[in-house]
C-alpha positions in Angstrom: 26.5 23.6 10.3 24.5 20.5 9.8 26.5 17.4 9.3 25.8 15.4 6.2 23.6 12.3 6.5 25.7 9.1 6.7 26.4 7.6 3.3 23.8 10.0 1.8 26.0 10.9 -1.2 26.8 7.3 -1.9 23.2 6.2 -1.6 22.0 9.1 -3.7 24.5 8.3 -6.5 23.7 4.5 -6.4 20.0 5.3 -6.5 20.4 7.7 -9.4 22.6 5.2 -11.4 20.1 2.5 -10.5 17.2 4.5 -11.8 19.2 5.3 -15.0 19.9 1.6 -15.5 16.3 0.6 -15.0 15.2 3.3 -17.4 17.6 2.0 -20.0 16.3 -1.5 -19.3 12.7 -0.4 -19.8 13.5 1.4 -23.0 15.2 -1.7 -24.5 12.7 -4.2 -23.2 9.7 -2.1 -24.2 11.2 -1.5 -27.7 11.3 -5.3 -28.2 7.8 -5.6 -26.8 6.6 -2.8 -28.9 7.8 -4.4 -32.1 6.2 -7.7 -31.1 2.9 -6.1 -30.3 2.7 -4.4 -33.7 2.9 -7.8 -35.3 0.4 -9.3 -32.8 -2.2 -6.5 -33.6 -2.4 -8.0 -37.1 -3.7 -11.3 -35.6 -6.0 -9.8 -33.0 -9.5 -8.3 -32.9 -10.5 -5.6 -30.4 -12.5 -8.2 -28.6 -9.6 -10.6 -28.1 -7.4 -7.7 -27.0 -10.0 -6.8 -24.4 -10.1 -10.4 -23.0 -6.3 -10.5 -22.9 -6.4 -7.3 -20.8 -8.8 -9.0 -18.3 -6.4 -11.9 -18.0 -3.5 -9.5 -17.4 -5.5 -7.8 -14.6 -6.0 -11.2 -13.0 -2.3 -11.9 -13.2 -1.3 -8.5 -11.9 -3.8 -8.8 -9.0 -2.3 -12.0 -7.8 1.3 -10.6 -8.0 0.3 -7.3 -6.4 -1.5 -8.6 -3.4 1.1 -11.3 -2.8 4.2 -9.1 -2.7 3.5 -5.4 -2.8 3.1 -4.5 0.9 6.0 -6.9 1.8 8.3 -5.3 -0.7 7.7 -1.8 0.7 8.1 -3.0 4.3 11.3 -4.8 3.5 12.8 -1.7 1.9 12.2 0.1 5.1 13.8 -2.6 7.3 16.9 -1.3 9.1 19.7 -3.9 9.1 21.1 -2.6 12.4 17.9 -3.6 14.2 18.8 -7.2 13.7 22.1 -6.9 15.6 22.7 -8.2 19.1 25.2 -6.6 21.5 27.9 -9.2 20.7 27.1 -9.5 16.9 29.9 -8.8 14.5 29.3 -6.8 11.3 29.4 -9.9 9.1 26.9 -11.8 11.4 24.6 -8.8 11.4 24.7 -8.7 7.6 24.0 -12.4 7.3 21.1 -12.3 9.7 19.6 -9.3 7.9 19.9 -11.0 4.5 18.5 -14.3 5.8 15.6 -12.4 7.4 14.8 -10.8 4.0 15.0 -14.2 2.3 12.6 -15.7 4.8 10.1 -12.8 4.3 10.2 -13.4 0.5 8.6 -16.9 1.1 5.5 -15.2 2.5 4.8 -13.9 -1.0 4.8 -17.4 -2.4 2.5 -18.7 0.4 0.1 -15.9 -0.3 0.3 -16.2 -4.1 -1.0 -19.8 -4.4 -4.3 -19.3 -2.6 -4.8 -15.9 -4.3 -4.3 -17.4 -7.7 -7.0 -20.0 -7.0 -9.4 -17.5 -5.4 -9.1 -14.8 -8.1 -9.2 -17.5 -10.8 -12.5 -18.9 -9.5 -14.0 -15.4 -9.2 -12.9 -14.5 -12.8 -14.4 -17.7 -14.3 -17.7 -17.1 -12.5 -17.9 -13.6 -14.0 -17.5 -14.8 -17.6 -20.6 -14.8 -19.8 -21.3 -17.6 -22.2 -20.8 -15.4 -25.2 -17.3 -14.4 -24.0 -16.3 -18.0 -23.5 -17.6 -18.9 -27.0 -15.8 -16.0 -28.7 -12.5 -16.4 -27.0 -10.9 -19.8 -27.7 -8.7 -21.4 -25.0 -9.8 -18.8 -22.5 -10.0 -21.3 -19.5 -6.7 -23.0 -20.4 -5.1 -19.5 -20.7 -6.3 -18.6 -17.3 -4.7 -21.7 -15.8 -1.4 -20.8 -17.5 -1.6 -17.2 -16.2 -2.1 -18.6 -12.7 1.0 -20.8 -13.1 3.0 -17.9 -14.4 2.1 -15.8 -11.4 3.2 -18.5 -9.0 6.5 -19.1 -10.9 7.3 -15.4 -10.8 6.6 -15.3 -7.1 9.0 -18.2 -6.5 11.8 -15.8 -7.6 10.8 -13.3 -4.9 13.3 -14.4 -2.1 16.2 -13.9 -4.4 14.7 -10.6 -5.8 14.3 -8.9 -2.4 17.9 -9.7 -1.6 19.1 -8.1 -4.8 16.8 -5.1 -4.2 18.1 -4.5 -0.7 21.7 -4.7 -1.9 20.9 -2.3 -4.8 22.0 -4.9 -7.3 20.3 -3.2 -10.3 22.5 -5.0 -12.8 21.0 -8.3 -11.8 17.5 -7.0 -12.1 18.3 -5.5 -15.5 19.7 -8.9 -16.7 16.7 -10.8 -15.3 14.0 -8.5 -16.8 15.8 -8.3 -20.2 16.0 -12.1 -20.5 12.4 -12.5 -19.3 11.1 -9.9 -21.7 13.0 -11.3 -24.6 11.6 -14.8 -23.9 8.0 -13.4 -23.5 8.2 -11.6 -26.9 9.7 -14.6 -28.7 7.2 -17.1 -27.3 4.2 -14.8 -27.7 5.0 -13.8 -31.2 6.2 -17.3 -32.3 3.0 -19.0 -31.0 0.8 -16.3 -32.6 2.4 -16.7 -36.0 2.4 -20.5 -35.7 -1.3 -20.5 -34.8 -2.4 -17.8 -37.2 -4.7 -20.3 -39.0 -5.6 -22.3 -35.8 -7.6 -19.8 -33.9 -5.6 -19.9 -30.7 -7.4 -17.0 -29.1 -5.5 -15.5 -26.2 -3.3 -18.6 -25.7 -0.1 -16.9 -27.1 -0.3 -14.2 -24.4 -0.6 -16.9 -21.7 2.4 -18.8 -23.0 4.4 -15.6 -23.2 3.7 -14.6 -19.6 4.7 -18.1 -18.4 8.0 -17.8 -20.2 8.5 -14.4 -18.6 8.2 -15.9 -15.1 10.6 -18.7 -16.0 13.1 -16.2 -17.2 13.0 -14.2 -14.0 13.2 -17.3 -11.9 16.2 -18.6 -13.7 18.3 -15.4 -13.6 17.5 -14.5 -10.0 18.1 -18.0 -8.8 21.5 -18.1 -10.5 22.7 -14.8 -9.2 21.1 -15.3 -5.8 22.7 -18.7 -5.3 26.2 -17.3 -6.1 25.7 -14.5 -3.6 24.5 -16.9 -1.0 27.6 -19.1 -1.4 29.9 -16.1 -1.0 28.2 -14.6 2.0 27.0 -17.7 3.8 23.3 -17.4 3.8 20.6 -19.6 2.2 18.0 -18.9 -0.4 15.8 -21.4 1.4 14.0 -20.4 4.6 16.3 -20.8 7.5 15.8 -20.5 11.3 17.5 -17.5 12.8 18.8 -18.8 16.1 20.2 -15.7 17.8 17.9 -13.3 19.7 18.1 -9.7 18.5 16.4 -6.9 20.4 12.7 -7.6 21.0 9.8 -5.3 20.0 8.5 -2.7 22.4 5.2 -3.5 24.1 3.0 -1.9 26.7 4.7 -1.4 30.0 4.1 -4.2 32.4 3.6 -6.9 29.8 6.3 -9.3 28.6 8.1 -8.4 25.4 7.3 -10.3 22.3 10.2 -12.1 20.4 11.5 -10.1 17.4 11.1 -13.1 15.1 7.8 -15.0 14.5 8.4 -18.7 14.4 12.1 -17.9 14.5 12.0 -17.0 10.8 10.0 -13.8 10.2 11.0 -10.4 11.5 8.1 -9.1 13.5 8.4 -5.3 12.9 8.6 -5.8 9.1 5.5 -8.1 9.2 3.6 -5.6 11.3 4.4 -2.8 8.8 3.5 -5.0 5.9 0.2 -5.9 7.5 -0.6 -2.3 8.1 -0.1 -1.6 4.4 -2.4 -4.4 3.2 -5.6 -2.4 3.3 -3.8 0.5 1.5 -2.5 -2.0 -1.1 -6.0 -3.3 -1.7 -7.4 0.2 -2.3 -4.4 1.2 -4.3 -4.7 -1.8 -6.6 -8.4 -1.2 -7.1 -7.7 2.4 -8.1 -4.7 1.4 -10.3 -6.7 -1.3 -12.1 -10.0 0.4 -11.5 -10.2 1.6 -15.1 -10.2 -2.0 -16.3 -12.7 -3.1 -13.7 -15.0 -0.1 -14.6 -14.7 -0.6 -18.3 -15.4 -4.3 -17.9 -18.6 -3.6 -16.0 -19.9 -0.7 -18.1 -18.8 -1.5 -21.7 -18.5 -4.2 -24.3 -15.4 -6.3 -24.9 -14.9 -4.4 -28.1 -14.8 -1.1 -26.3 -12.5 -2.7 -23.7 -10.1 -3.5 -26.5 -10.1 0.1 -27.9 -9.4 1.5 -24.4 -6.7 -1.2 -23.8 -4.9 -0.2 -27.0 -5.0 3.5 -26.0 -3.9 2.7 -22.5 -1.0 0.6 -23.6 0.4 3.3 -25.9 -0.5 6.2 -23.5 1.1 4.4 -20.5 4.3 3.5 -22.4 6.1 6.5 -21.0 5.0 5.7 -17.5 6.3 2.2 -17.8 9.6 3.3 -19.5 10.6 6.2 -17.2 8.2 6.9 -14.4 8.0 3.4 -12.9 11.8 2.8 -12.6 12.2 6.3 -11.1 9.4 5.7 -8.6 10.9 2.4 -7.4 14.4 3.9 -7.1 13.2 7.0 -5.3 11.2 4.9 -2.9 14.3 2.9 -2.0 16.5 6.1 -1.8 14.1 8.0 0.4 13.6 5.0 2.7 17.3 4.5 3.2 18.1 8.3 3.6 15.3 9.2 6.0 14.3 6.0 7.9 17.9 4.9 8.5 19.0 8.3 9.6 16.1 8.6 12.0 16.7 5.2 13.6 20.5 5.3 13.8 21.2 8.9 14.8 18.2 10.0 16.9 20.5 12.0 19.2 22.0 14.1 16.4 19.4 16.6 15.1 21.9 18.1 12.7 22.2 14.8 10.8 18.4 14.3 10.7 17.9 17.9 9.4 20.6 17.5 6.7 19.0 14.3 5.6 15.6 16.0 5.3 17.1 18.9 3.5 18.7 16.6 1.0 15.5 14.7 0.5 13.5 17.9 0.0 15.9 19.1 -2.6 15.9 15.8 -4.4 12.1 15.6 -4.3 11.6 19.1 -5.6 14.1 18.5 -8.4 12.3 15.3 -9.4 8.9 16.9 -9.4 10.1 19.9 -11.5 11.7 17.5 -14.0 8.4 15.6 -14.3 6.5 18.9 -14.8 8.8 20.0 -17.6 8.4 16.6 -19.3 4.6 16.9 -18.8 4.7 20.3 -20.5 6.1 18.7 -23.6 3.6 15.8 -23.5 0.5 18.0 -23.1 1.7 20.4 -25.8 2.6 17.9 -28.5 1.0 14.6 -27.4 -2.7 15.2 -28.3 -1.9 16.3 -31.8 0.6 13.5 -32.4 -1.8 10.7 -31.1 -3.7 10.2 -34.4 -0.8 10.0 -36.8 1.2 7.9 -34.4 -1.5 5.4 -33.9 -2.1 5.3 -37.7 1.6 4.6 -38.2 2.1 1.9 -35.6 -1.3 0.2 -35.5 -2.9 1.0 -38.8 -5.8 3.3 -40.0 -8.3 0.6 -38.8 -7.4 1.2 -35.1 -6.9 5.0 -35.5 -10.5 5.3 -36.8 -12.0 3.0 -34.0 -12.0 5.7 -31.3 -8.6 4.7 -29.9 -6.9 7.8 -31.3 -9.3 10.2 -29.5 -8.8 8.2 -26.3 -5.1 8.3 -26.7 -5.2 12.1 -27.2 -7.1 12.4 -24.0 -4.7 10.1 -22.2 -1.9 12.6 -22.9 -3.4 14.9 -20.3 -3.6 12.0 -17.8 0.1 11.0 -18.1 1.4 14.0 -16.1 -1.0 13.2 -13.2 0.1 9.6 -13.3 3.8 10.7 -13.0 3.3 13.2 -10.1 1.1 10.7 -8.2 3.7 8.0 -8.6 6.6 9.9 -7.1 4.5 11.5 -4.4 3.1 8.2 -3.2 6.6 6.7 -3.4 7.8 9.3 -0.9 4.8 8.8 1.4 5.4 5.1 1.4 9.0 5.7 2.4 8.4 7.8 5.5 4.7 7.4 6.6 4.1 5.9 10.1 1.6 3.1 10.6 -1.1 5.5 11.6 -0.5 7.7 8.6 -0.7 4.7 6.3 -4.1 3.9 7.8 -5.3 7.5 7.2 -4.1 7.4 3.7 -5.9 4.1 3.1 -9.1 5.7 4.4 -8.8 8.7 2.1 -8.0 6.5 -0.9 -11.2 4.6 -0.1 -13.0 7.9 -0.4 -11.3 8.7 -3.6 -12.3 5.3 -5.0 -15.9 6.2 -4.4 -15.4 9.5 -6.2 -13.8 7.6 -9.1 -16.6 5.1 -9.3 -19.2 7.9 -9.3 -17.4 9.9 -11.9 -17.0 6.8 -14.1 -20.7 6.0 -13.9 -21.7 9.5 -14.8 -19.2 9.8 -17.7 -19.7 6.3 -19.1 -23.4 5.6 -18.5 -25.1 9.0 -18.3 -23.0 11.1 -20.6 -21.8 8.2 -22.8 -18.3 9.5 -23.2 -16.9 6.0 -23.7 -13.2 5.4 -23.1 -12.5 9.1 -23.0 -14.8 9.4 -20.1 -12.8 6.7 -18.3 -9.6 8.8 -18.8 -11.3 11.8 -17.3 -12.5 9.7 -14.3 -9.0 8.5 -13.8 -7.7 12.0 -13.9 -10.2 13.1 -11.2 -9.0 10.2 -9.0 -5.3 11.0 -9.5 -5.8 14.7 -8.8 -7.4 13.8 -5.4 -4.5 11.5 -4.5 -1.9 14.1 -5.5 -3.6 16.7 -3.3 -3.5 14.3 -0.3 0.1 13.4 -0.9 1.0 17.1 -1.3 -0.6 18.0 2.0 1.3 15.1 3.7 4.6 16.1 2.2 4.3 19.7 3.1 3.4 18.8 6.7 6.3 16.3 6.9 9.0 18.8 5.9 7.4 21.8 7.7 7.3 19.9 11.0 11.0 19.0 10.9 13.4 20.4 13.4 16.1 22.9 12.5 13.9 25.1 10.4 13.7 22.9 7.3 11.2 24.5 5.0 8.2 22.7 3.5 7.6 21.8 -0.1 7.2 24.9 -2.3 4.7 24.5 -5.2 6.2 27.5 -7.1 9.7 26.0 -6.8 8.7 22.9 -8.9 6.5 24.7 -11.5 8.0 25.4 -15.0 8.9 29.1 -15.5 6.2 31.4 -16.9 8.1 31.7 -20.2 8.1 28.0 -20.7 4.4 27.7 -20.0 3.6 30.5 -22.3 5.7 28.8 -25.0 3.7 25.6 -24.5 0.3 27.4 -24.8 1.4 29.1 -28.1 2.9 25.9 -29.5 -0.2 23.8 -28.8 -2.3 26.2 -30.9 0.2 26.3 -33.7 0.4 22.5 -33.8 -3.4 22.2 -34.0 -3.4 24.3 -37.2 -0.4 22.6 -38.8 -1.3 19.0 -38.2 -4.6 18.3 -40.0 -5.8 15.3 -38.0 -5.3 17.1 -34.8 -8.3 19.3 -35.5 -11.5 18.1 -33.9 -13.6 16.1 -36.4 -10.8 15.7 -39.0 -10.4 12.3 -40.5 -7.3 10.3 -39.6 -4.5 9.9 -42.1 -5.3 7.5 -44.9 -2.1 5.6 -44.6 1.5 5.5 -43.3 2.7 8.1 -45.8 0.2 10.7 -44.7 0.9 9.9 -41.0 4.7 10.4 -41.5 4.0 13.8 -43.2 2.0 14.9 -40.2 4.6 13.8 -37.8 7.3 15.6 -39.7 5.2 18.8 -39.6 4.7 18.4 -35.9 8.5 17.8 -35.3 9.2 21.1 -37.2 7.1 23.0 -34.8 8.3 21.0 -31.7 12.0 21.7 -32.2 11.9 25.4 -31.6 9.5 24.9 -28.7 11.9 22.5 -27.0 14.8 25.0 -27.6 12.8 27.8 -26.0 11.9 25.7 -23.0 15.6 24.8 -22.6 16.6 28.5 -22.6 14.1 29.4 -19.9 15.0 26.4 -17.8 18.8 26.5 -18.5 19.8 26.8 -14.8 17.8 23.8 -13.7 18.9 21.7 -16.7 22.5 22.5 -16.1 22.2 21.5 -12.4 20.4 18.3 -13.4 23.2 17.4 -15.9 25.8 17.9 -13.2 23.9 15.6 -10.9 23.7 12.9 -13.5 27.4 13.2 -14.0 27.8 12.4 -10.4 29.3 15.7 -9.2 27.1 15.7 -6.1 25.1 18.8 -6.9 21.3 18.6 -6.7 19.3 20.4 -9.5 18.1 23.7 -8.4 15.0 25.4 -9.4 
């Protein structure tokens, strides 16, 4: 019988609890943000919302390029590779932690020039009319740049907490930072209601978010550093761990560059840079495309639909994606490097990973069934209720309804790419980057046709994103099937039918979607949105009356899987079965 992977049960439980904690954090923080945004919408025009979205893309671009590839590479670093023959366990732990801290400073070094470069490019792209219609735009850009650098300064402490699975510290940091951002953004917007501050409240709020993260991570990181005798400042690693393997006949290179930065981790991070660039372009490509092909007003309409439509992705999918990436990296990479002579252990680890991945995918597809059945009909009354009839009638409701079909693709792609990032070799990462470049061309072409030729507006942009995501999911699916099928010991590959909802559940979804369209008036194509909050509430109550029996029917058809998932959440060690 195959022996269990070392510490697999403990890692799985910690990853599951960490994901649950992060989801709870996201729910609380997004609830606070949601309330603040509803007040802000009363002070904003669609044009200013579009400009604030552009500034957010600038900020996210600086953050992403400065730290994304390093974060993934650090998660895949094996602490035992830093040990020398005479190292004690405590010394190995300290060296590993210090190496992680040192790598965190590379993000800061990259972030400062990136903030300057992207800021200059953004300013050069602005038209005179945009500058005239958006007060304090240049000042806000400078504040966003400062906010990005401040957040990156917290990276050395963050990566230590992430590698130690200290999800509680992260929950505290993001809760404090989110609360500060909401208070500062909303407070400055209300204070400047008659002063025409433009997008300045958003910039001040983002700066306060970075300050909050830095304060909490520094406080907790400094305490951990005192207890375990490492430094949050970059420190020279004097001992000589094993060196990297080079071509036969040539001298081996030292494992640390400049006695600070672990070479294998840097090499892996550098191999992921090209992929990160393509991934970010595709992730933020909708904003780039809508900026190029539409007006600021249309950008604001799409931004509103994107913010509400992507709420579930930010609440649930993103924390699960991050936790699963850490879980798969630890389970598969560590097992492969520490027990290469024990094929049973490696096979057991892959079997556990396959079971966990299939369970996660099936849970996503069941949730997607609910979203695509009820979401399009609920889009108009929900938007009327939270943003007002003015926004519901601006085209944002139709865009939000279309976005409901895009959310499942977003979810599946997130977890699939998280798994690929956890196990892919350097060559496989390069191949994925090349294919993502091809998909970016497909995305651009589809966007041009749908926006310029067919004039579908923001809905066309959602469709173009869906085409792009479908391509990426197919590539990841082929990779995952090949990864598990090629494993020793007869591990089977990923089975598509095993992750699909049952035929009964899918039939119930098809019937319910038609019933909902007839019950909820504004769901019918061409129908006017509800005139006010009262009418919107009535439509949502009607939808809930139809949704309740649908959810019960799905629960009956999927009772075995849901029961297994419940046991897994209770920590009884049983993976959900399909």
